[in-house]
C-alpha positions in Angstrom: 2.4 144.0 112.8 5.7 144.2 114.6 7.5 141.4 116.3 6.6 142.8 119.7 2.9 143.1 118.6 2.9 139.5 117.3 4.3 138.2 120.6 1.7 140.2 122.5 -1.1 138.7 120.4 0.2 135.1 120.9 0.7 135.7 124.6 -2.9 137.0 124.9 -4.3 133.8 123.3 -3.2 132.0 126.5 -6.5 133.2 128.0 -8.3 130.7 125.8 -6.6 127.9 127.8 -5.7 124.5 126.6 -8.4 122.8 124.6 -7.9 119.2 123.4 -9.6 118.7 120.1 -9.0 119.6 116.4 -12.1 121.6 115.5 -10.7 125.1 116.0 -7.2 124.4 114.6 -8.7 122.6 111.5 -10.8 125.7 110.8 -7.9 128.0 111.3 -5.7 126.1 109.0 -8.4 125.8 106.3 -8.7 129.5 106.2 -4.9 129.8 105.9 -4.9 127.4 102.9 -4.0 124.2 104.8 -0.2 124.7 104.6 0.3 121.4 106.5 -1.0 119.5 103.5 2.0 120.6 101.4 4.5 119.0 104.0 5.7 115.6 105.0 5.9 114.8 108.7 7.8 112.6 111.1 5.4 112.9 114.0 6.8 112.1 117.5 4.8 111.4 120.6 5.7 110.0 124.0 6.3 111.0 127.6 10.1 111.3 128.0 12.7 111.4 125.2 10.6 112.7 122.3 12.6 115.9 122.2 15.9 114.1 122.2 14.7 111.8 119.4 13.6 114.8 117.5 17.0 116.4 117.9 18.9 113.3 116.7 16.6 112.7 113.7 16.5 116.3 112.5 20.3 116.7 112.9 21.0 113.5 111.0 18.6 114.5 108.2 20.2 118.0 108.0 23.7 116.4 107.7 22.3 114.3 104.9 21.4 117.4 103.0 17.6 117.7 103.7 15.8 120.9 104.6 14.3 120.0 107.9 11.7 121.8 110.0 11.6 121.3 113.8 8.6 122.1 115.9 9.2 121.8 119.7 7.8 122.9 123.0 8.6 124.1 125.6 11.6 126.2 124.8 14.7 127.0 126.9 16.3 130.3 125.6 14.2 132.1 123.1 10.5 132.0 122.1 11.5 131.5 118.4 13.3 128.3 119.4 10.1 126.4 118.9 10.1 126.8 115.1 13.4 126.0 113.4 14.6 125.1 109.9 17.9 123.3 109.8 18.4 124.4 113.4 18.0 128.1 112.7 15.2 129.9 114.5 12.3 131.5 112.6 13.2 135.1 112.0 11.5 138.0 113.8 10.3 139.3 110.5 8.7 136.1 109.4 7.1 135.5 112.8 5.5 138.9 112.7 4.4 138.7 109.1 2.9 135.3 109.4 1.3 136.0 112.8 -0.5 139.0 111.3 -2.2 136.6 108.8 -3.2 134.3 111.6 -4.5 137.3 113.7 -6.8 138.4 110.9 -8.2 134.9 110.5 -8.7 134.6 114.3 -10.7 137.9 114.2 -12.9 136.5 111.4 -13.5 133.3 113.3 -14.4 135.1 116.5 -16.8 137.6 114.6 -18.6 134.5 113.2 -19.2 133.1 116.6 -16.5 130.4 116.3 -14.1 129.5 119.1 -10.9 131.5 119.1 -7.9 129.2 118.6 -5.7 128.6 121.6 -2.1 129.7 122.0 -0.8 126.3 121.0 -3.1 126.1 118.0 -1.9 129.6 116.8 1.8 128.5 117.2 1.1 125.3 115.3 -0.4 127.2 112.4 2.5 129.6 112.5 4.9 126.7 112.2 3.1 125.1 109.3 3.0 128.4 107.4 6.7 128.9 107.9 7.7 125.4 107.0 5.7 125.6 103.8 7.2 129.0 103.0 10.8 127.8 103.5 10.3 124.6 101.4 11.0 122.0 104.0 11.7 118.5 102.7 10.6 117.0 106.0 9.2 118.3 109.3 10.0 116.6 112.5 7.0 117.4 114.6 6.7 117.0 118.4 3.2 116.7 119.9 2.3 119.2 122.6 0.3 116.9 124.9 -0.9 113.4 124.1 -1.6 112.7 120.5 -5.1 111.9 119.3 -6.6 115.3 120.2 -3.3 117.3 120.2 -3.4 120.3 117.7 -0.4 118.8 115.8 -2.6 115.8 114.9 -4.4 117.8 112.3 -1.7 116.6 109.9 -2.7 114.0 107.3 0.6 113.6 105.4 2.6 111.8 108.2 5.0 109.3 106.7 6.4 108.0 110.0 4.9 108.0 113.5 7.6 107.7 116.2 7.1 107.0 119.9 9.5 107.8 122.7 9.1 106.0 126.0 5.4 106.2 127.3 4.8 106.6 131.0 2.5 108.4 133.4 2.1 112.1 132.9 -0.7 114.6 132.3 -3.1 112.2 134.0 -5.8 114.8 134.4 -5.9 115.2 130.6 -4.9 111.9 129.0 -6.1 109.2 131.3 -5.6 107.5 134.7 -3.9 104.4 133.5 -0.9 103.7 131.3 -3.1 101.9 128.8 -5.4 105.0 128.5 -2.4 107.3 128.1 -0.9 105.0 125.4 -4.2 104.9 123.5 -4.3 108.7 123.3 -0.7 108.9 122.1 -1.3 106.1 119.6 -3.8 108.5 117.9 -1.0 110.0 115.8 -0.7 106.7 113.8 -1.9 107.3 110.3 -3.3 104.8 107.8 -0.4 103.1 105.9 2.3 105.2 107.5 5.3 103.5 109.3 5.5 103.3 113.0 8.8 103.2 115.1 8.9 102.9 118.8 11.4 103.1 121.6 11.4 100.0 123.9 8.0 100.1 125.7 6.3 98.4 128.6 4.1 95.4 127.5 0.8 97.2 128.0 2.0 100.2 126.0 3.4 97.9 123.2 0.1 96.1 122.9 -1.8 99.4 122.4 0.7 100.6 119.8 0.7 97.3 117.9 -3.1 97.0 117.9 -3.5 100.6 116.7 -0.9 100.1 114.0 -2.6 96.9 112.8 -6.0 98.7 112.6 -4.4 101.5 110.5 -2.5 99.1 108.2 0.8 100.6 109.5 4.0 98.6 109.8 5.1 98.5 113.4 8.8 98.4 114.5 10.1 98.6 118.0 13.7 98.9 119.1 14.8 95.7 120.8 17.0 96.5 123.9 19.0 93.2 123.4 20.2 94.5 120.0 21.8 97.6 121.6 25.3 96.3 122.3 28.8 97.4 123.2 27.5 100.3 125.4 30.1 102.6 126.7 28.6 105.1 129.1 30.2 108.5 129.8 29.1 111.9 130.9 31.0 113.7 128.1 30.7 111.0 125.4 28.9 107.7 125.0 28.9 105.0 122.3 26.9 101.9 121.3 26.4 99.4 118.5 23.0 98.9 116.9 21.5 97.4 113.7 24.7 96.7 111.9 26.4 100.0 113.0 29.3 99.6 115.3 30.5 102.2 117.8 28.0 105.0 117.1 29.1 108.0 119.1 26.7 110.5 120.9 27.5 113.6 122.9 24.3 113.7 124.9 24.6 112.4 128.5 22.0 110.3 130.3 21.4 106.6 130.6 18.2 107.0 128.5 20.1 108.6 125.6 21.4 105.3 124.3 17.8 104.1 123.8 16.8 107.5 122.3 19.6 107.4 119.9 18.8 103.8 118.9 15.2 104.9 118.2 16.6 107.6 116.0 18.7 105.2 114.1 15.6 103.0 113.5 13.7 106.0 112.4 16.4 107.0 109.9 16.5 103.4 108.6 12.7 103.5 108.0 12.9 106.9 106.4 15.5 105.4 103.9 12.9 102.8 102.9 10.4 105.6 102.4 12.5 107.5 100.0 14.7 109.6 102.3 18.0 107.8 102.3 20.8 108.7 104.7 24.4 107.5 104.3 26.3 105.9 107.2 28.8 108.8 107.3 25.9 111.4 107.7 24.2 109.2 110.3 27.3 109.0 112.4 28.1 112.7 112.0 24.6 113.7 112.9 24.3 111.6 116.0 27.6 112.9 117.3 26.7 116.6 116.6 23.3 116.4 118.1 22.7 119.0 120.9 19.6 119.1 123.1 19.5 121.8 125.7 18.0 121.2 129.1 18.8 117.4 129.3 21.9 117.0 131.5 23.3 120.1 130.0 26.6 121.5 131.3 26.4 125.2 132.0 29.6 125.7 133.9 32.6 123.5 134.9 34.0 125.1 138.1 32.2 123.7 139.9 30.3 121.5 137.5 26.9 123.0 137.0 24.3 120.9 135.2 20.6 121.4 134.3 18.0 118.8 133.5 14.2 119.1 132.8 13.2 116.1 134.8 9.6 116.8 136.0 7.7 113.5 136.2 8.2 110.0 137.6 9.9 108.3 134.7 12.3 111.3 134.2 13.1 111.3 138.0 14.0 107.7 137.9 16.2 108.1 134.9 17.9 111.2 136.3 18.7 109.2 139.5 20.2 106.4 137.4 22.4 108.9 135.5 23.6 110.5 138.7 24.5 107.2 140.2 26.3 106.2 137.0 28.2 109.4 136.3 28.7 111.0 139.8 28.5 108.3 142.5 31.0 110.0 144.8 30.5 113.7 144.0 29.0 115.9 146.7 25.8 117.3 145.2 23.8 120.6 145.6 20.4 120.5 144.1 18.2 123.4 142.8 14.6 122.4 142.3 11.6 124.3 140.7 8.3 122.7 139.6 4.8 123.3 138.5 2.1 122.6 141.1 0.3 120.1 138.9 3.4 117.8 138.7 4.2 114.9 141.0 6.9 116.8 142.9 6.5 114.6 145.9 7.9 111.7 143.9 10.8 113.8 142.5 11.6 114.8 146.1 11.5 111.2 147.4 13.7 109.9 144.6 16.2 112.7 144.2 16.5 114.8 147.4 18.2 112.1 149.5 21.2 112.1 147.1 22.0 115.8 147.8 24.0 117.5 150.5 21.5 120.4 150.3 18.4 121.3 148.3 17.4 124.8 147.3 13.9 125.3 146.1 12.5 128.2 144.0 9.3 129.3 142.3 9.4 129.1 138.5 8.8 132.7 137.3 6.0 134.0 135.1 3.8 130.8 135.3 0.5 130.7 137.1 0.9 127.0 137.6 4.2 127.4 139.5 4.5 126.0 143.0 5.7 128.4 145.7 9.3 127.9 146.8 8.4 127.4 150.5 5.6 125.0 149.7 8.1 122.9 147.6 10.7 123.1 150.4 8.1 121.7 152.8 7.5 118.8 150.5 11.2 118.1 150.1 12.3 118.4 153.8 11.0 114.9 154.8 13.6 113.5 152.4 16.4 116.1 153.0 16.5 118.2 156.2 19.0 120.6 154.6 16.4 122.2 152.4 15.8 125.9 152.0 13.7 128.2 149.8 15.3 130.9 147.6 13.6 134.2 146.8 14.6 134.1 143.1 16.5 132.2 140.5 19.5 134.5 141.1 19.4 133.9 144.8 19.2 130.1 144.2 22.3 130.2 142.0 24.2 132.4 144.5 23.3 130.1 147.4 24.2 126.9 145.5 27.6 128.4 144.5 28.2 129.4 148.1 27.7 125.8 149.3 29.6 124.1 146.5 33.3 123.4 146.3 35.3 123.3 143.1 34.9 119.5 142.8 31.2 119.4 143.7 28.2 119.1 141.4 25.3 121.6 141.3 22.2 120.2 139.6 19.1 122.3 138.7 16.1 120.2 137.7 12.3 120.2 137.4 10.3 122.4 135.0 12.0 123.3 131.8 10.3 126.7 132.1 12.9 128.2 134.4 16.0 126.6 133.1 16.7 129.2 130.4 16.8 132.1 132.9 18.8 130.0 135.3 21.4 129.2 132.6 21.7 132.9 131.8 22.3 133.7 135.5 25.0 131.1 135.7 26.8 132.2 132.6 26.7 135.8 133.6 28.3 134.8 136.9 31.5 133.3 135.5 33.0 130.4 133.5 30.6 128.7 131.0 32.9 125.9 130.4 
C-alpha cells in the first residue's frame, strides 16, 4: 500500500460516521495485538486548552530526555501532524505500512459481519501501532470527543488523567448540561491513576472529584490563587507557580497561564510516578512550546493572527485576549465555522470589536456553514460584514482593508486555518 492509497482508505472510512463507544476499536486493536497495552499514557480531556496542555507537557518531557508520543486532532498543516514522536511527524512510509495492516483487519471484521471501524478509530489504532514500534516512554494522548466513550479511552495503562477547562461543547453528543458533559469527560479516570485538573467551575470539580474518589485516584486541581507574579504579553508571558519563580512561556492568550500551570502540575505528578523532570528542563520546555492555531502570528506587516476559537468559552477567552493585548488596534476579522457550532454567540461576542468582518465557507467539510449564511448571522452585530468566495479572496480583502498598524484576525474552525496560513505566507512577509 502506498501513502496515497493509505490516505484514500482512511478518508473512505469517514463514511462510517462518528460512533461513540469502544466495541469496534477494542476488536480492531485486539486483532492488531493490543499495541496500546505496551504503552504508558498521559490522557487529556477537556473542552478548551487540552491541546496547549498536551504541547507543554510533551515538549517538557522531550527536553528531559524522554521519547514522547503525541496524538492530536484536528491538525493544521499536514495530515501526519496528528501522530508525532518527539515533535516529528509519522513518516509516509510508516503510515502506509501500518495502515495496510489495519486495512487487512478491517476487511476481516467486515467479512465476519462486524462493524467497520470509524475513521477516528482507524487513526487511533495507527497511532498506537506507531508509538509501540518507535518505543515511546510516554504517550500524551488527546481525546477526540468527550472521554468515556471516546475511542482513545480503550487504553488501560493510563498513569495520569489530565483535564483542561470543561465547558459547553458537542452538546448533541455529550449532554445538555455542564454536569453531564463533565461526567462523560471524567470517564477517562482510571483506577489508581493520578488526576490533574485545570481550575474548574464548582459543578465540574464536584464530578471530577467524585469520579476520582470512586476510582481510588488521587485528585489535584490547580489553584488560581497560587498562580502569582503574572506578566501578560503577546510575544512573551511569565508567572510563578508551585515554588517556581518567573516561568516563561511564548504562547499568547490569557488562558495560557492557566494551561501552563496545569502542565507544571502534571509534570510534578509525573515526577512522583517515576518520570522525573529537572527544573532546567521544565523551564526550557515551557519556553520552547509551540502550538499552532492558538493566537498564532502568521505575518507582521500588518499583524496577521489566527485562532481556533469555535465555541462559547473560547470566544470569551479570545475577546479577553484581544482586549488585553490590542485594546486600541483597528481590527479586521475573518470568520469561518461549522454549521453545528454556536456561531451566533461567536458573532455576538467578537464581531462588535472589528472594523469589518469577512466570512468564508470552510473548504472540504460537509458540516461547513455557507459564507453568506454566516454573514447574515454576523451583520446584526457588525454592519460592515461581507462574504468572501474563497479563503484566498478573504485574505486579499482583509489585506486591502488593513493598514500597516492594524490587526487581521482569522478565527473559528481549525479546519481552514492551515490553508489560510499558507495563503498568507505565499503573499508576503511571514514575520
